[in-house]
MITORDO-440839 format. One record per residue (C-alpha): x, y, z; residue in three letters. Coordinates in steps of 0.2 Angstrom, whole numbers, plus 5000, padded with zeros to 4 digits. Example, Ala and Ser with C-alpha at 12.3 -4.5 7.8 and 13.67 -1.06 7.14 Angstrom:
<rs>
506249785039ALA506849955036SER
</rs>
This chain:
<rs>
525350264896MET523950234909ILE523050374902LYS523150304885ASN522350144890TYR520950224899PHE520550334882LYS520750184872THR519550104883ALA518350244882TRP518350254864ARG517950054862ASN516550074875LEU515750214865LYS515950124849GLU515049984854HIS513450044865LYS512349874865PHE513749794871HIS514249924884THR512449934890PHE512249764893VAL513749744902ASN513549894914ILE511749844916SER512149674922GLY513449724933LEU512649874941ALA511149764946PHE512349624952GLY513249734963LEU511749834969ALA510849664974THR512449584981ALA512849744991ILE511049754999LEU511149565004LEU512849585010LEU512149725021LEU510849625027TRP512049465030VAL513349595040GLN512049675051HIS511449485055GLU513149445060ARG513549605070SER512249555083TYR513149585101ASP514949605094ARG515049775099PHE515549715116HIS517349725120LYS517349535127ASP515949475117TYR516949315113SER517149275132ARG515349315136ILE514149165135HIS512349125141ARG511948985151ILE510648865144ILE509748735154PRO509348565145HIS508048485156LEU508148315145ASP508348265128ALA506948375120ASN506648515131THR507648665133VAL507148825142TRP507848995142GLU508049035160GLY508948965173VAL508748965193PRO509449105203GLY510549025214PRO511848985199LEU512449175203ALA513049115219VAL513748955212TYR514849055201ALA516049115215GLN516648935216SER516848925198VAL518648995195PRO518449015176GLU517049125179VAL517549315180GLU515849405181ALA514149335179ILE512449435176VAL510449385179ARG509249465168VAL507349465171MET506349565159GLU504549605158GLY503749715143SER502149815142GLY502649895158GLN501750055165VAL502850205170LEU502450375180ALA503050545186THR502950535204GLU501450655203ASP500750565189ARG500650705178SER501350585164THR500950395162VAL501650305148LEU501550125145ASP502249985134ASP503950005142PHE505149855142THR506049835160VAL507349725166ALA507949675183TYR509749665182VAL511149625194ASP512549785198SER513649675187THR512749715172PHE513849845165LEU515349735170THR514949615156LEU514149725143PHE514849875135ASP513149985135PHE513650165137GLY513250255152LEU513050435148LEU512650495167ASN512950405183GLY514150275189GLU514550095183THR515150045201LYS513950045210PRO512550035195LEU511150055208PHE511450135224PRO510250065232ASN508549935228PRO507450085223ASN508650165211SER508150135191ILE509250185176THR508350245160LEU508950245141THR509250425133GLU507550415123SER506450355138THR507250495150ALA506850635136LYS505050555135LYS504850585152PHE505850755157PHE506250815140GLY507950905141GLU507950925158ASP509250815168ASP508250665174PRO509550625188MET508850615205GLY507150625198LYS505750495203VAL504750375192LEU503450255198GLN503350055192LEU501849965198ARG501450125211GLY503250105218GLU504450235218ASN506150225209PHE507450375209THR508350405192VAL510150355195ALA510950335177GLY510450365159VAL511050215147LEU511350265128ARG509850185118ASP510149995116PHE510849965097PRO509849895085ASP510949755084ASN510749705103SER509949545106SER509549635124LEU508549795123ALA507649885137PHE506950055140ASP507550055158ALA508349935171VAL508149905189LEU509149825203PRO508949635204MET509049675223ALA507349735223HIS506449595214TYR507349485228ALA506549605241GLN504949575233ARG505049395230PHE505549365249THR504149485256ALA502849395244ASN503349225253GLY504549145241GLY504348995231ASN503848865243GLY505248815255ASP506448925245TRP506349105251LYS507549205243THR508249205223ILE509749155229ASP509148985235THR507548965224ASP508048805214LEU506348765208GLY506148945196ASN506948945180TYR506749135180ALA508349225174PHE509149235158LYS511049225165THR512449285158PHE514349235162VAL516049305157LYS517549185156LEU519349205159HIS520249195141SER520949035146ASP519248945150ALA518348815142ASN516348835142PRO515948645142GLU516948625157THR516148785165VAL514448705160GLY514748535168ARG515448625184LYS513748715185PHE512748555181THR513648465196GLN513448605209LEU511448605205TYR511448425206LYS512248425222ASP511348575228ALA509448465223ARG510348305232ASN510648225215GLY508948225210GLU509148335193SER509148285176THR509548475170THR511248485161VAL511848675158PHE512748735142LYS513548885139LEU512948975123GLN514249115114PRO513349265116LEU513849315097ALA512649155093ASP511249205102GLN510249305089HIS510449165073LEU510349005085VAL509048975097SER509248895113VAL508848735108ASP509948725094GLY508848785080ASN509848865066THR508448915054SER509149095056ALA510849055054ALA510448965039ARG509349105031MET510849215033VAL511849085025GLN510649085010VAL510749255009PHE512649255009LEU512649104994LEU511349214985ILE512249364986ALA513949274979ILE513049194963LEU512249374960VAL513949434958LEU514649264949ALA513249274937ILE513749464934ALA515549414931ALA514849254920ILE513949374909ASN515449494906TYR516549344902VAL515349274890ASN515049424881LEU516849474880THR517349304875THR516049294862ALA516749464854ARG518449394853ALA518249344834LEU517749554832VAL519349604841ARG520349474836ALA521049574822ARG521349724832GLU522449614844VAL523349554827GLY523649744822ILE524249794839ARG525549674841LYS526249664822VAL526549864825VAL527549824842GLY526349804856ALA526749664870SER525649554877LYS525749644895VAL525349794886GLN523749714879LEU523149634894PHE523249794903LEU522349864890GLN520949754892PHE520949764910ILE520849954910ALA519449934898GLU518549824911THR518949944925ALA518350084918LEU516549994913LEU516649914931PHE516850104938CYS515250154930PHE514250014934ALA514850044952LEU514350214952LEU512550164945ILE512450024959ALA512850144973ILE511350274965GLY510250104965LEU510750064983ILE510450244988VAL508650254979LEU508150084986LEU508850075003LEU507150155010PRO505950025000LEU507349885005TYR507049935024ASN505349935023ASN505249755018ILE506649675027SER506049755044GLY507749825047LYS508650005048GLN510149975037LEU511150125033HIS512250155018PHE513650275021SER515350285013LEU516050375029ALA515750195037ASN517450085036PRO516249925039GLU515349985022MET516950015013TRP517449825017LYS515549775010VAL515749874994VAL517649834992GLY517549634994TYR515849644982SER516849764968ALA518649684969VAL518049514969GLY516849534954THR518149644946LEU519449504946VAL518349364942ALA517549454927ALA519249534920SER520749404922ILE520249274909TYR519549394895PRO521049504896ALA522249334894LEU521149274880LEU521249424871LEU522849464874SER523449304869GLY522949294850PHE524449264839GLN524449384826PRO525049274811LEU523549164814GLN522549314816VAL522849364800MET522549204793LYS520749184800GLY521249054810LYS520749054830MET521348914839ALA520448974856SER518949004846GLY518248824851ARG518848844870SER518148994873ALA516348934865SER516548784876LEU516948884891LEU515348994889ARG514248864885LYS514948794902VAL514648964911LEU512848984903VAL512348804909VAL513048844927PHE512149024926GLN510448934923PHE510848794935SER510648924948ILE509148994941ALA508448834942MET508748824959VAL508148984963LEU506448954954ILE506248794965VAL506648874980ALA505449014977THR504148904973LEU504648794991VAL504748965001ILE503149014996SER502048884998ARG502748835015GLN502349005022MET500749005016ALA500648835023TYR500948885041MET499749035038ARG498248915034LYS498848765043VAL497448685056ASP498048755073LEU496748655082GLY495948815089TYR494948945080ASP495949105080LYS494749215069SER493849355077TYR494849335095VAL495649475104PHE496249475121SER496649615135ALA497349625151SER496249675163LEU496749795178PRO496749715195ASP495049805201ALA494049735185ALA494749555190VAL494149575208GLU492349615201HIS492549475186ILE490749425189ASP490149605186ALA491349615170VAL490649465164LYS488849505165ASN489049665157GLU489949595143LEU489049435138THR487449545135ASN488349645123HIS487749595105PRO489449595096GLY490349485110ILE490049285106VAL490949225121SER492149275133ILE493549185143ALA494849225157LEU496549155158SER498249185163ASN498849155145VAL499649305137ASN500049245119ASP499049075115ILE500249065097THR501649045111ASN501248985129MET503048975137ASP502648925155ASN503148755160SER503448665174THR504248485179GLY503148465194ASP501848355189LEU501848155197ASP500648005194TRP500447825198PRO501947735189GLY502847885185LYS504747835180PRO506047875192GLU507047955178ASN505748045171SER506248235165GLY504348265158LEU504148455156ILE502248515154ILE501548675149SER500348745162GLN498948875160SER497748945170LEU496048955161ILE494048975168ASP492648855161GLY492448965145ASN494048965138PHE494248785129ILE492448825120PRO492849015116THR494548965108MET493748805097GLY494648685107ILE494048505103GLU493748415119LEU493948215117LEU493648145132GLU492748195149GLY492248365152ARG492748535152ASN493348645169LEU491848745177THR492748875182GLY492148855200THR492848815216ALA492548645214ALA493948645199ASP495348675211SER495948475212ASN495248445192LEU496448455178TYR496348445159VAL497748395147VAL498148375130ASN498448215121GLU500348235120ALA500248235140ALA499348075140VAL500548005126ARG502148075136ALA501547995154MET501347835146GLY499547825151LEU498047695143THR496247745140PRO495247795149PRO496247955154TYR494848025163VAL494947985182GLY496847975182THR497548015199PRO498948145197ILE499848265208SER500148445200PHE501348575211HIS501048445225ASP499148465224ARG498348295221PRO497048295209GLY496248195193THR496248215176ILE494348265169VAL494548295151GLY495748275137VAL495748405123VAL496448385106LYS498248435103ASP498248605096PHE499648725091ASN500148825107PHE502048845101LYS502848895085PRO502548785072LEU504348745070LYS504148655087GLU503048505089LYS501648505101ILE502148465118SER501348425133PRO499948525141LEU498848545156LEU497348675160PHE497048705180PHE495848825189ASN496648885206TRP496149065204TRP495449185191THR496649245177GLY496849435172ASN497049415152ARG495249415145LEU494949335127TYR493349385117VAL492649315103ARG491649435092THR491249435074THR492049555058ALA490549665057ALA490449705076GLU492449695082ALA492549865084ALA491049875096ASN491649745106ALA493349815106ILE492449985112LYS491449875124ALA493049785133VAL493849955134GLU492450045144ARG492549915157GLN494449925157TYR494350115160LYS492750085173LYS494049995184TYR495750065179ALA495950195194GLY497250315193ASP498050225179ILE497750325163PRO498750205151ALA497950185134PRO496750025133PHE497849885122ARG497049725115TYR498049615102GLU496949495089PHE497549315090VAL497649285071ASP498949455072GLN500049385086GLN500049225074PHE500549315060GLU501849405070ALA502849245075LYS503249235055TYR503449395050ARG505349375049ALA505349225040ASP503949295028GLN504949445025ARG506649345022ALA505549245009GLY504949415001LEU506749475000LEU507149284992PHE506149304980ASN506449474976ILE508249444974PHE507949254965ALA507049364953GLY508449484951ILE509749354949ALA508549274935ILE508449434926PHE510449474926ILE510649274918SER509349334905CYS510349494901LEU511849414898GLY510949284890LEU510049434875LEU511849504874GLY512549344869LEU511049294858SER511149464850THR513049434846TYR512649274840THR511549334829VAL512449474822ARG513849334817GLN512549244807ARG511549364799VAL512449334782LYS511949144785GLU510149204789ILE510149294773GLY510649154762ILE509349024770ARG508049144767LYS508349164749VAL508448984748LEU506748964755GLY506948954774ALA505448984785SER505349104797VAL504948964811SER506348854805SER507849004806ILE507049054823VAL507148864829GLY508948864821LEU509548994831LEU508648954846SER509148774848SER510948794853GLY510348904869SER508948794874LEU509748624874TRP511048714886LEU509448754896ILE508848594897LEU510548524904ILE510548644917SER508748604923VAL509348414924VAL510748474934LEU509948594945GLY508548474950THR509548374963PRO510348524969ILE508848604971ALA507948454980TRP509348444992TRP509348604996THR507448645000MET507448475010SER508648545021ASN507948705024TRP506248635027LEU506948515042ASP506848675052ASP504948655052PHE504248535063ALA502648565051TYR503248575034ARG502548535016ILE503248415005GLU504248434990ILE503248374975GLN503848334958TRP502848454950TRP503748594958MET505248554948PHE504148524931VAL503648704933VAL505348774936ALA506048684923GLY504748744910LEU504948924917ALA506848914914ALA506548854897LEU505148974894LEU506149124899ILE507649084891ALA506549044874LEU505849224876LEU507549304879THR508449204864VAL506749214851SER506649404854PHE508349414843GLN507949254832ALA506349324827ILE506849504823LYS508449424813ALA507149304804ALA505849424797VAL507349544791ALA507549594773ASN508849474766PRO509349614753VAL510049714768GLU511149584774SER511749524756LEU511849684746ARG513749684748ASP514149504742GLU
</rs>
């Protein structure tokens, strides 16, 4: 019986090739698109969930005030955890990028490594695989190092790395373990980990931080990413309040910092300040996947119900000869299932073919393997959901025809099916309207962020870190570079990335400062050339000179004087910065030194010592020569560190901050286009069938003198009215959706009325072109062909 169902289904699919082609194409593109989107969504949501106890692991986040949230916490919280019974384990992490590692004999020196100092409890909280070594203790002594598998191979090849020696910052470390490479869905990823005990020794040897001589007593340095594993019955809010109180007690009540716990599983998609833009993008992509599948299912429903009149006689005859409603229902389900299998196979082929391109656009390394159980979940949910949505109603409709009514030519269900088709078309193109508006808004927002006036000139400026020996001879280096014809100006600073200056402090006092003030101000060491080199506008007072006379002089931005509540003139205002009394000597215009999702915050420039980050302004024609000139100075003073010279252009740093957003925007545009294409594919099939149903009517009208344009208008008007309704319904949805999306940006475009006009006209034009193709074809046909049998 089942075999007969599929044989009959196969014959029917072969007989109606155009109908079969449109349905399979729509379903295949829909499934391929949805599965690719769901792969991306699954990967984004899988971050850090490979840890066995991820639901019990939280990150401690300090809220210094209502507007200031930092990523690190003071070291003593690891000590306080011993008096918090809900805490099972705690680990501190301090990471550094761009590190140079070398073998003991310095025969191999490699750079650009990310290393982290971690507590010995690191593998107690996290399930990173240890290939060699011991979990307890992870570090036998403070001069141990644990490498990842790929890092070990870079230095020692296939040799056993255990017991070998590597150098970091001139100190020797013995390899005590080898970790598996960190998964690509881990928020923590390092090339090597070292004992926190070594960092603690170095901190104390360097004099500590004022009166605090150890990291376990240093209450002022929010330097450590800190994670806690709680007991299964613990309340994270309660634990956060306990840490807050313990810290406040240690500061003798003089603290406004509130510590909160963020679930580890949220860390990738929710920033420390609660910004959920990444999580929203995942939700948007999930919604698009569902909508694409819905559109593909709607196409099938529309085309199948439109053909109901053709198949009504078939159903009537089958019922007359004894077929039951259940048998007919199963027959049509089998037909849909067979068609769906072909679509799924084509979709899998498209995925395999397009996945490399998709990974290149998305910046990820997604894998499609049917041997992966998680992959079957994605494919299974997509396939079964779409199959159920597309098959049930058409099967019920077709199997429910009454044979007596059919033989008389009366179709009671025709009107209701027609109404359903119209509703579904309106739904499809309402989605298309929303997607077109979203594409316009996202594209303009990304363009706006690239072109927005940052308050400084980022063009043709690159930066590079200088070795300590070069900093000691900085005057000679400056003289050499200043005389180079390709260099316009140079400056020194401790700012590694001007597009994200994240070094902040609350240690600022001024006359009239409120007792409860929680002002946090970004701090940057600069010389006298930094402000003019970067093109930052000085509004009041003067610049720093870069000499010893600047040791008690400060330059602040507009946001700082507003936050301090100062009144003009600002120059001459006495302040105390890190307990060093001084005076505001200048005020610069606000400029964006943080990502554009954040508003401009207070900033202070000072000059107590010489920075090691060189900023060089050059020209387009001389950029290569300027880079070579700086490289020569780097190598001249690099000594026995043959690590490659590295530099970064400021505009490239800026672009990198928004690369993920730009990739997501590009993916959105591509998938929105595919969703609209699938909608048009369904409309094409529907219009083709409608034209075929009215072919004799068209022939009669032409014989009676109807023009081609009038026939095209007649055949197109019904669909265009539906599209117009879609535009009206989709407009408020699009406005609400994109307004919410733009709320995540401190600097954003405004949604303009013309965007909805353009989107509406685009939807109408797309629909008109789709419908008119078949309408024109029918209107210009010879009426003799359609009326020869009358």
